[in-house]
C-alpha positions as CSV (number, residue, x, y, z in Angstrom):
1,X,153.5,148.4,35.4
2,X,150.3,149.0,36.8
3,X,149.1,145.8,35.2
4,X,151.3,143.7,37.0
5,X,150.6,146.0,40.3
6,X,147.0,144.7,39.6
7,X,148.2,141.0,38.9
8,X,150.2,141.2,42.0
9,X,146.4,142.5,44.0
10,X,144.5,139.4,44.1
11,X,147.5,137.5,45.3
12,X,147.9,139.8,48.5
13,X,144.3,139.8,48.5
14,X,144.4,135.6,49.2
15,X,147.5,135.4,51.5
16,X,145.2,137.9,53.9
17,X,142.5,135.4,53.2
18,X,144.6,132.3,53.8
19,X,145.9,134.2,57.5
20,X,142.8,134.7,58.5
21,X,141.6,131.5,57.8
22,X,144.6,130.2,59.4
23,X,144.2,132.4,62.8
24,X,140.4,130.9,62.7
25,X,142.1,127.7,63.1
26,X,144.6,128.1,65.0
27,X,141.7,129.0,68.1
28,X,139.4,126.5,67.0
29,X,136.2,126.3,69.7
30,X,133.9,123.2,70.2
31,X,131.0,122.6,72.1
32,X,130.7,123.4,75.4
33,X,133.4,126.1,75.7
34,X,132.8,129.2,77.3
35,X,134.2,132.3,75.5
36,X,133.9,136.3,76.1
37,X,132.6,138.0,73.4
38,X,131.0,141.5,72.8
39,X,127.2,142.3,71.7
40,X,127.1,143.7,68.0
41,X,123.4,144.1,67.4
42,X,120.2,143.5,69.7
43,X,116.6,142.6,68.2
44,X,113.7,141.0,69.2
45,X,115.1,137.5,68.5
46,X,118.4,138.0,71.0
47,X,122.0,138.8,70.4
48,X,124.4,138.5,67.7
49,X,128.1,138.4,69.7
50,X,130.9,138.1,68.3
51,X,133.3,136.1,69.9
52,X,136.4,136.3,67.5
53,X,135.6,133.1,65.5
54,X,135.2,133.2,61.6
55,X,131.5,134.0,62.2
56,X,129.3,135.7,65.1
57,X,126.9,133.6,67.0
58,X,123.6,134.1,68.2
59,X,122.1,134.3,71.7
60,X,118.6,133.4,71.5
61,X,115.8,135.6,73.1
62,X,114.8,132.4,75.3
63,X,117.8,131.4,76.4
64,X,118.4,135.1,77.6
65,X,114.4,134.7,79.4
66,X,116.0,131.4,80.8
67,X,118.2,133.9,83.1
68,X,115.1,135.7,84.2
69,X,116.1,138.8,81.6
70,X,115.3,140.2,78.2
71,X,116.9,141.8,75.3
72,X,117.0,145.4,76.9
73,X,119.0,144.4,80.1
74,X,121.8,144.2,77.2
75,X,123.8,147.0,75.7
76,X,125.3,147.0,72.0
77,X,129.5,146.4,72.6
78,X,129.1,145.1,76.2
79,X,131.2,142.4,77.1
80,X,129.0,139.1,77.8
81,X,130.3,135.1,78.5
82,X,128.6,132.6,76.6
83,X,128.7,128.8,76.3
84,X,129.2,127.3,72.7
85,X,125.9,125.3,72.5
86,X,126.1,124.4,68.0
87,X,129.1,125.5,65.8
88,X,126.6,124.7,62.7
89,X,122.9,124.7,63.3
90,X,120.3,123.6,60.4
91,X,120.5,127.4,59.3
92,X,124.6,127.1,59.5
93,X,124.3,129.4,62.5
94,X,126.9,129.7,65.3
95,X,124.3,129.3,68.1
96,X,126.0,130.5,72.0
97,X,124.5,130.5,75.4
98,X,124.7,132.9,78.0
99,X,122.3,130.9,80.6
100,X,124.7,128.1,80.2
101,X,128.1,130.3,80.3
102,X,126.9,131.7,83.5
103,X,125.7,128.0,84.9
104,X,129.4,128.0,84.5
105,X,130.0,129.3,87.9
106,X,128.1,127.0,89.0
107,X,129.4,124.0,87.8
108,X,132.9,125.2,89.1
109,X,131.3,125.8,93.0
110,X,129.7,122.5,92.8
111,X,133.0,120.8,91.8
112,X,135.2,122.5,94.5
113,X,132.6,121.9,96.8
114,X,133.0,117.8,95.9
115,X,136.8,118.1,96.3
116,X,136.2,119.7,99.7
117,X,133.7,118.1,101.3
118,X,131.9,121.0,102.4
119,X,128.1,121.2,103.1
120,X,125.9,123.4,101.4
121,X,122.4,124.8,102.7
122,X,119.4,124.8,99.4
123,X,115.7,125.0,99.3
124,X,113.9,122.0,97.8
125,X,112.1,123.4,94.7
126,X,110.1,120.4,93.2
127,X,110.1,116.8,93.2
128,X,109.6,113.4,91.5
129,X,109.0,109.5,92.2
130,X,112.8,109.3,92.1
131,X,113.8,112.2,95.0
132,X,113.8,115.6,95.3
133,X,114.9,118.9,93.8
134,X,117.4,121.4,94.8
135,X,118.0,125.2,93.2
136,X,121.8,125.4,93.4
137,X,122.4,128.9,91.7
138,X,121.3,128.7,88.0
139,X,121.4,124.7,88.6
140,X,118.9,122.2,89.4
141,X,120.5,119.2,92.0
142,X,119.2,116.3,92.6
143,X,118.8,114.2,95.7
144,X,117.9,110.8,95.3
145,X,115.2,109.2,97.8
146,X,117.6,107.0,99.1
147,X,119.8,109.8,100.3
148,X,116.6,112.3,101.5
149,X,117.0,112.1,105.4
150,X,113.9,110.8,107.5
151,X,112.0,109.0,104.9
152,X,110.3,106.0,106.2
153,X,111.0,102.4,104.6
154,X,108.9,100.5,103.4
155,X,106.2,103.1,101.9
156,X,104.3,102.6,99.1
157,X,105.4,104.4,96.0
158,X,102.0,106.8,96.4
159,X,102.9,107.5,99.9
160,X,106.8,108.3,99.3
161,X,105.8,110.1,96.2
162,X,103.1,112.4,98.5
163,X,106.2,112.3,101.2
164,X,108.5,113.7,98.7
165,X,106.1,116.6,97.6
166,X,105.6,118.2,101.3
167,X,109.3,118.5,101.4
168,X,109.1,121.8,98.8
169,X,109.4,124.7,100.3
170,X,112.3,122.6,103.0
171,X,115.5,124.5,103.3
172,X,118.4,121.3,103.7
173,X,121.6,120.6,104.4
174,X,123.3,118.3,101.6
175,X,126.6,117.3,100.6
176,X,127.3,117.0,97.0
177,X,128.5,113.6,95.7
178,X,128.6,114.0,92.3
179,X,129.0,116.8,89.4
180,X,129.0,115.6,85.2
181,X,129.0,118.5,83.2
182,X,128.7,116.6,79.9
183,X,125.6,114.8,81.3
184,X,124.6,118.2,83.0
185,X,124.4,116.0,86.2
186,X,124.7,117.5,89.7
187,X,123.6,115.1,92.5
188,X,123.5,115.6,96.5
189,X,122.8,113.9,99.5
190,X,121.1,115.2,102.7
191,X,122.1,111.6,104.6
192,X,126.2,112.2,104.0
193,X,125.7,115.7,105.0
194,X,124.1,114.7,108.4
195,X,126.5,112.6,108.7
196,X,129.2,115.0,108.4
197,X,127.6,117.3,110.4
198,X,127.1,114.7,113.5
199,X,130.8,113.8,112.7
200,X,131.8,117.5,113.3
201,X,129.5,117.9,116.0
202,X,131.1,115.0,118.0
203,X,134.5,116.5,117.1
204,X,133.5,119.5,118.8
205,X,131.6,117.9,121.6
206,X,135.2,115.7,122.2
207,X,137.1,118.4,122.9
208,X,134.3,120.2,125.2
209,X,133.3,117.1,127.6
210,X,135.4,115.7,130.4
211,X,135.7,112.0,131.8
212,X,134.2,112.6,135.3
213,X,131.8,115.1,134.4
214,X,127.6,115.5,134.3
215,X,125.8,116.3,131.4
216,X,122.0,116.3,130.4
217,X,121.1,114.8,127.3
218,X,117.7,112.7,125.3
219,X,117.5,109.4,125.4
220,X,117.6,108.8,121.5
221,X,117.8,104.9,120.4
222,X,117.4,102.1,122.4
223,X,119.5,98.8,121.3
224,X,120.2,95.3,123.0
225,X,123.8,96.4,123.8
226,X,122.8,99.7,125.7
227,X,120.8,103.2,125.2
228,X,122.4,106.2,122.5
229,X,121.7,109.8,124.5
230,X,122.1,113.5,122.2
231,X,124.3,115.6,124.1
232,X,123.4,118.6,121.7
233,X,123.9,116.8,117.9
234,X,126.1,113.9,119.1
235,X,125.3,110.8,120.5
236,X,127.5,109.1,124.0
237,X,126.3,105.7,124.6
238,X,125.3,103.8,127.8
239,X,126.3,100.0,128.2
240,X,124.0,97.8,129.8
241,X,126.3,97.2,132.1
242,X,126.0,101.2,133.5
243,X,122.2,101.9,133.4
244,X,121.6,100.4,136.7
245,X,123.0,98.8,140.0
246,X,121.2,96.0,139.4
247,X,121.4,93.7,136.4
248,X,119.2,95.0,133.0
249,X,117.6,92.5,130.3
250,X,117.2,94.6,128.0
251,X,117.4,99.3,128.4
252,X,114.0,99.3,127.5
253,X,113.3,98.3,131.0
254,X,115.1,101.4,132.5
255,X,114.9,104.2,129.9
256,X,112.4,105.1,127.0
257,X,113.4,107.3,123.4
258,X,112.8,110.7,124.3
259,X,113.2,110.5,128.0
260,X,115.5,113.6,129.3
261,X,118.4,112.2,131.9
262,X,121.8,113.1,133.4
263,X,124.6,111.0,132.7
264,X,128.2,110.6,134.1
265,X,130.8,110.9,131.5
266,X,132.8,107.7,131.5
267,X,134.9,107.8,128.8
268,X,136.4,109.5,126.1
269,X,137.7,108.0,123.0
270,X,139.1,110.9,120.6
271,X,140.6,108.6,118.3
272,X,137.6,106.5,117.6
273,X,135.1,109.3,118.2
274,X,133.4,107.6,121.1
275,X,131.9,109.1,124.0
276,X,131.2,106.2,127.1
277,X,128.3,107.3,129.7
278,X,126.7,105.9,132.6
279,X,123.6,106.2,134.4
280,X,124.1,104.3,137.6
281,X,127.4,106.5,138.5
282,X,125.0,108.9,139.3
283,X,123.3,107.1,141.5
284,X,123.9,105.7,145.2
285,X,125.3,102.2,145.1
286,X,122.9,100.3,147.0
287,X,125.4,97.7,147.6
288,X,127.0,100.3,150.2
289,X,123.5,100.6,152.1
290,X,123.0,96.6,152.3
291,X,124.6,96.1,155.9
292,X,122.7,98.7,157.0
293,X,119.7,97.5,155.8
294,X,119.8,93.6,156.2
295,X,121.2,90.8,158.6
296,X,122.1,87.1,157.9
297,X,118.9,85.5,159.3
298,X,116.6,88.3,158.8
299,X,113.2,87.5,156.9
300,X,113.2,89.5,153.2
301,X,110.4,89.8,150.8
302,X,111.6,89.8,146.5
303,X,110.6,89.6,143.4
304,X,111.9,86.7,141.0
305,X,113.8,88.9,138.2
306,X,115.1,85.6,136.3
307,X,115.9,82.3,136.6
308,X,119.0,80.3,135.5
309,X,119.9,76.8,136.0
310,X,121.6,77.0,139.1
311,X,118.9,79.1,140.7
312,X,116.9,82.5,140.8
313,X,117.6,86.1,140.7
314,X,115.9,88.2,143.3
315,X,115.1,91.5,143.4
316,X,115.4,93.5,146.2
317,X,114.8,96.9,147.9
318,X,117.2,99.5,147.2
319,X,117.6,98.0,144.1
320,X,120.0,95.3,144.3
321,X,119.8,91.5,142.7
322,X,120.4,89.0,145.5
323,X,120.9,85.2,144.5
324,X,118.0,82.2,145.6
325,X,120.6,79.0,144.6
326,X,118.8,76.2,143.4
327,X,120.4,74.0,146.6
328,X,118.4,77.0,148.7
329,X,114.6,76.2,147.0
330,X,113.9,73.0,148.6
331,X,114.9,70.3,151.0
332,X,113.5,67.7,148.9
333,X,116.4,66.2,146.3
334,X,113.7,64.3,144.4
335,X,111.9,67.6,143.7
336,X,112.5,70.1,141.1
337,X,112.2,73.1,142.6
338,X,111.7,75.4,139.6
339,X,109.0,74.2,138.1
340,X,106.9,76.3,141.2
341,X,108.7,79.3,140.5
342,X,108.2,81.7,137.7
343,X,109.3,85.4,136.5
344,X,107.8,88.0,138.8
345,X,106.5,85.5,141.4
346,X,107.3,87.2,144.9
347,X,108.8,85.4,147.9
348,X,109.6,85.2,151.5
349,X,112.9,83.6,152.0
350,X,115.8,84.1,155.0
351,X,118.9,85.8,154.4
352,X,122.0,82.9,155.2
353,X,124.7,85.4,153.7
354,X,126.5,89.1,153.2
355,X,129.3,89.9,151.2
356,X,128.5,93.3,150.4
357,X,132.5,94.2,149.0
358,X,131.9,91.5,146.4
359,X,128.0,92.6,145.8
360,X,126.6,89.3,147.0
361,X,123.5,88.7,149.3
362,X,122.5,85.2,149.4
363,X,118.8,83.6,150.3
364,X,117.2,80.5,151.1
365,X,113.4,79.2,150.8
366,X,114.6,76.3,152.8
367,X,115.0,78.1,155.8
368,X,111.8,79.8,156.3
369,X,109.5,77.7,158.8
370,X,105.9,76.8,157.9
371,X,104.7,78.6,160.5
372,X,106.5,81.8,159.0
373,X,105.3,80.8,155.3
374,X,102.0,80.5,156.5
375,X,101.5,83.4,158.1
376,X,103.4,85.4,155.3
377,X,101.0,83.8,152.5
378,X,97.8,84.8,155.1
379,X,99.4,88.9,155.2
380,X,99.2,88.9,151.3
381,X,95.7,87.2,151.1
382,X,94.7,90.0,153.4
383,X,96.4,92.8,151.2
384,X,95.1,91.3,147.9
385,X,91.7,91.9,149.6
386,X,92.5,95.3,150.8
387,X,93.5,96.3,146.9
388,X,90.4,94.5,145.6
389,X,88.4,96.7,148.3
390,X,89.8,100.0,147.2
391,X,89.5,99.8,144.0
392,X,85.8,98.5,144.2
393,X,85.4,101.8,146.5
394,X,87.1,103.4,143.5
395,X,84.9,102.7,140.8
396,X,81.6,103.0,143.0
397,X,82.7,106.9,143.8
398,X,83.4,107.6,139.9
399,X,79.9,106.2,139.0
400,X,78.2,108.0,141.6
401,X,79.8,110.8,140.5
402,X,78.9,110.5,137.1
403,X,75.1,110.0,138.4
404,X,75.1,113.4,140.4
405,X,76.5,115.0,137.4
406,X,73.9,113.8,135.1
407,X,71.0,114.2,137.6
408,X,72.6,118.1,138.1
409,X,72.4,118.5,134.0
410,X,68.8,117.4,133.5
411,X,66.7,120.8,133.3
412,X,63.9,121.6,136.3
413,X,60.5,120.6,136.4
414,X,58.3,123.4,135.8
415,X,55.5,123.9,138.6
């Protein structure tokens, strides 16, 4: 009987070993898994951790130091989350990482932010020739240079690198555009964050503004078809036709980038997220003053603002444009009257028609008599001579003032 019992013992032990092996196989782990464990021992080389597998794992001292900690910060029997780094290194050890497990929470947070398209503010800690590095918890996110806001175009590589280096320490808003744990890629975009931010501000502004009201803003950009005005984080557009009551060739004739202006909210398009503005609607319409200022037959002065095949547009006070038709330029049918005219030229003309309701005023050169023209030209010469004399007197006064100042600065002669 004793012999039979002895013979059965190894079989039971084998059954137990088989069951234990099966339990390990059922709880197979893979590289990259995040698991919970218990600290078994602590020494100068790191931690020994039980993760419930067939062998205990090692968390190296270097891994702990990467978290800004030391082995003294841990206690035996304390719970710890670790990442599986290597199931079987060259010495047959199971290598674990506490720092990568901590980073796992940051990876999850980054994935959530990317899915929710939310924005985040982070500090630039470093840079390279390709972009800037932003700290994200225990991770390092990358912002490619093409996604860095305000990076001047056409810079040489050395200038771009220096510009990116100078951004270190700045806090910037970014949007997560790529999360790849396996490749350990976390990519941000400052440009996308700015677009998202401006879109949100525009939506808020659209709810705040009302058509028919006035608002102050700063001119943020000019283009051929109008001017953009920053109304507080979001832009509205003044179409070129709404810049002035007179015709404007380019917005730069009226505005400059950086100008502070008061604008009229002309139209709000919430669906298209567009804000239409006007500059001229806050200014008196000069055509309402035309009937009080002018009458048919009156001699007037004006400056050619532009030439067309059918005539010339004349800029007159108070900011209106009249038409000098080609038929009113010369009484000689064989002559090409426009060859004597140029933009910016000042002319004496007679008003031949007024239609203030239709914003039209017709002028004529042929209706001006030779005597009227000669008298006006003489007066122009007198004005030019007077202006030249005034300029000369100003120069002489400045020179005399400089000479007197220099004489006063000389040391007194000794007696």
